[in-house]
C-alpha positions, 0 to 999 in steps of 0.5 A, a space after each residue: 623463764 615457763 618454769 618459774 611461771 609455772 605455778 602462775 600458769 598452772 592457777 590461771 589454766 585451771 581457774 579459767 576452765 573452773 570458771 568456764 565451767 561454773 559459767 556453763 552450769 549457771 546458764 545452764 540451770 539459768 535456761 532450765 529455770 526461765 523455761 520453767 518461768 515460761 511455763 507458769 507464765 503461760 500458765 497465769 495466762 491460760 487462767 486468765 484467758 480460761 476465765 475470761 472464756 467462762 464469763 463469754 460463756 455466762 452472757 451466751 447461755 444468758 443469750 441462750 435461755 433469752 432465746 429459748 423463751 423467744 423475748 425478754 424473759 421476766 425478771 423472776 423468770 431471770 432471777 432463777 436463772 441468774 441464782 442458778 449460775 452463780 453457784 458455777 465456778 464460772 461466776 466468780 468474778 461477775 458483778 452480775 448478769 443484765 439486760 439493756 433495752 435498746 429505744 430511742 431517745 424521747 419522752 415515751 422510751 422514758 415512761 416506759 422505761 421507768 414503768 418496766 423499772 417499778 415493775 421489775 425491782 418497784 423502783 420509782 426511776 426512769 433513763 440517767 443521765 440525761 444524753 444527746 444521742 438520738 439511742 439510748 440502752 438503759 440498764 433494766 433487770 441486773 441480778 445478783 439484784 444486791 445493794 450495787 447493782 441495784 444503783 445501777 438500774 436506768 444507767 443509760 450506757 450509750 451516754 458514755 463513749 467507750 461503752 457506745 464504742 462497745 454496743 456499735 461494736 457488737 450490734 455491727 458484728 451481731 456478736 459479743 464484745 468487750 469494752 475498754 476500760 471504765 469505772 463501773 456504776 456498782 463502784 463506790 466512789 471511795 474505793 472505785 477500781 477499774 472495770 470492762 464489760 460484755 454485751 451481745 445484740 439479743 434480737 425477736 425470735 419472729 420479728 428478728 427486732 431488736 430488743 437490747 443488750 445482753 451484757 456482764 460488767 467486770 471488775 478486773 482486779 476481782 478476775 485477775 486475782 479470781 484467776 490467780 488465786 486458784 489453788 496453787 497459787 501461782 509466785 508472779 507479779 502480773 501487769 496488764 494493759 487495754 491495747 499497748 503497754 503504756 501507762 494510759 491503758 493500764 488496767 491491772 498491777 499485782 499488789 506488791 513487789 515483782 523479785 529482785 532477786 539476782 538469778 530471777 527471770 527475766 519479764 515474760 510479754 503475752 496477750 490474751 484476747 477479749 471478746 474483740 479486745 487484745 490485753 497485753 499481759 506482763 509476768 515477772 516473778 513474785 517475791 515468791 518466787 523461788 526458781 525449781 534449781 538453786 545457783 547457789 551449785 553453781 557459786 560452789 563449782 565456782 569456789 571449788 574451781 579457784 581452791 583447787 586451781 590454789 591447791 595445784 598452783 601450791 603443789 606445782 610450787 612446792 615441787 619446785 621448791 623441792 626441785 630447787 633444794 635438791 639442786 641447792 643439796 647437789 651443788 652444795 654437795 659438789 662444792 663441798 667436794 672439790 673444797 675437799 679434794 682441794 684442801 687435801 691437796 694443799 694439805 699433801 703440799 702443805 706436808 711435802 713442803 713441811 717436811 722438805 723445810 725440815 730436810 733443808 733447815 737441817 742440811 744448811 743447819 748441819 754445814 754451819 754446826 760446830 758440834 752436835 750440840 750446836 746443831 740441836 740448838 741452832 735447828 729446834 730455834 728455826 723449828 720453832 720459827 717455823 712454828 710460830 709462823 704458823 701459829 701467827 697464821 692460825 691466830 688471825 685465822 688469815 684475816 689480816 696480817 703485816 706484810 712483813 711479821 709475815 715476811 720474816 717468821 718465814 724468813 727467820 726459818 732460812 737465816 735463823 733467829 738472828 735474821 735481820 730484818 733491816 734488811 728489808 724495804 717497804 712501808 707498813 703495809 697491814 693485808 686483809 684476809 683474802 691477801 693474808 692468805 695469798 701472801 702468807 703462802 706466796 711466802 711459804 713458797 718463795 721461801 721453800 723453793 730457795 731451800 730446795 733449789 734456790 740461793 738458800 742452800 749455801 751460806 754465800 746466797 744473796 736475797 734481796 726483797 723490798 716491796 713498795 705502793 706505786 702509784 701512777 697518774 690516771 691509773 689505780 694504786 698497786 702493790 708491787 713485791 720483789 724477790 730476789 735471790 743470788 747465788 755466787 755460783 751457778 746452779 746446776 742444771 737440774 736445780 735451774 729447771 726446779 726453778 723455772 717449772 711451771 706446772 707443779 702444784 706451788 706454781 698452780 697455787 701462785 697464780 691461784 692465789 695471785 691472779 685469780 683471788 687477788 686479780 694480780 700477776 706475778 711474774 718470774 724471771 729466773 738465769 743461771 745464778 738465780 730467780 727475781 720474782 714480782 708480784 704486782 696487784 691493785 692495792 684496793 684488794 689487799 688493804 685492810 677495809 676502814 672499819 665505819 
């Protein structure tokens, strides 16, 4: 069983090992790619964090400038200071730097704010919008003074809840604090973007009185893009939330779709602190991302393992076929040698029997011949009958023959061409290939024994032969053949011993043909005057098959 399954087992084992190797390779490469992408993700978050730190430093530098002056500087001094900051890389992504007064709500403060705006920028504008709050934080300086920033001047940031919460946090902690997501007043109403602000309080140097808040507005998309598009551009897809990941907290997402490659690394989630607030950032590979180690080698390894398994299985099967063919040739050779030996033995036996027949026929012919010419004529006729019998078997190739025809040809060798067939009793029976060979050999052996040792040796001997089909109820039909030979005088001891001997080649041949080939039986009953031989075989085994 194992021998038959060997190619299958070889294929399964080698393919399994190959797949394990491919899986291990896939896992190793995947882990390498994941670690590489985590480094990219950390770099992306670090860039965002660094950008935020730079913006915070800008605000702190403004605070330091205000503290150096000891009070709120003039707009001219502030413009010069901001213009220098604009030349630095840190300013990228910042909408501006400004100052908002912290005043009580009322007409007096509104007039003061209106006068300051007119003095700084020549604007006829007061604090806006209307508010029910007790304090205001209107913007009185914002640089650079572009069109968008000019729209924001006078805006009371304390009137808006999100900005107010950040202002109160900055005042309570006396340090820099960021707001939640808002829409900046600088935004164009047709294309608004999410933004946020950072605030730090400024106190008078001498009195310590709160004068206002130094602040900076930021566009969130500008902040991320200025950080991530710095060379080398990182192949990442960013999604950011202000706080926990939720649709209401979404503040930024990269344009386009994340990578859908099968071997793309999974999302990496990190956080960054923004002046008292925590942003959650999810980093995925972008469509431009290509893993540093390609998984193609893993696929090739799996294919190579499969092909190797198939090749080894085919080789194993070829070896099996070679062994099977060799074994078949060996068995065929052994059968051929056995058949050759059997044919040689049979030929030897036939030659001996043929010579015995010829001698027996010559003795019988000589006893009955009156002259040499009579002997020659009679003996030649019997030899011709014997040759005719052999010719009949040769012509039919032992495939089929009439039972009586086979028998008569053998008996004519005993009694000459004038043998009376009427002495034979039995129906017409056509023998098939195997049966023709078996009965032909049986008749040959019986006739030869009769000539050598039995009744055919003398003119006074008698031979009675009959055959029939026996039908017994409930049992298969059988062909029964009876050969009975008798001498009027008792056989001598030597002839009787020859007739009853069972170890000779002729006896073995009869057993092989009748018992083994035809599944029948042969019974011999000798006595001092002769012998009775009965052959009984299943009729189904000897009859010629009907043609369809």
